[in-house]
C-alpha positions in Angstrom: -66.9 -105.0 -13.5 -64.7 -103.5 -16.2 -66.4 -102.6 -19.5 -69.9 -102.3 -18.2 -71.9 -99.3 -19.0 -75.3 -98.0 -20.1 -75.9 -95.6 -23.0 -78.7 -93.0 -22.6 -79.6 -90.3 -25.1 -79.8 -87.0 -23.4 -83.5 -86.6 -24.2 -86.4 -86.5 -21.8 -88.3 -89.3 -23.5 -85.3 -91.7 -23.4 -84.8 -90.9 -19.8 -88.4 -91.5 -18.8 -88.5 -94.8 -20.7 -85.2 -96.1 -19.1 -86.4 -95.3 -15.6 -89.9 -96.7 -16.2 -88.4 -100.0 -17.5 -85.8 -100.1 -14.6 -83.1 -100.6 -17.3 -80.1 -99.4 -15.4 -79.6 -102.2 -12.9 -79.6 -105.0 -15.5 -77.5 -102.9 -17.9 -74.9 -102.2 -15.3 -75.3 -105.6 -13.6 -76.0 -104.0 -10.2 -78.6 -105.7 -8.2 -81.0 -103.4 -6.3 -79.9 -100.3 -8.1 -82.6 -97.6 -7.8 -82.5 -94.7 -10.2 -85.0 -91.9 -10.0 -86.3 -89.7 -12.8 -85.4 -86.5 -10.8 -81.8 -87.6 -10.3 -81.2 -88.3 -14.0 -83.3 -85.4 -15.2 -81.1 -82.9 -13.4 -77.9 -84.6 -14.8 -79.3 -84.7 -18.4 -80.2 -81.0 -18.1 -76.7 -80.1 -17.1 -75.3 -82.2 -20.0 -77.6 -80.5 -22.5 -76.7 -77.0 -21.1 -73.0 -77.8 -21.4 -73.5 -79.1 -25.0 -75.4 -76.0 -25.9 -72.8 -73.7 -24.5 -70.0 -75.5 -26.4 -72.0 -75.2 -29.6 -72.7 -71.5 -29.0 -68.9 -70.9 -28.5 -68.0 -72.7 -31.7 -70.4 -70.9 -34.0 -68.7 -68.1 -35.9 
């Protein structure tokens, strides 16, 4: 469905709460969607690593 998405802050506490509340299925309108903490935790870690690397490169 075009235009559907879910916003998640790349922080551990936001991730834990979203998984605990099973918020992704309703937000994305996907019935039966199962999202695990470990799946998202790894992805959020990679995003934070990339963000930190970009910040390190832009600092004079």
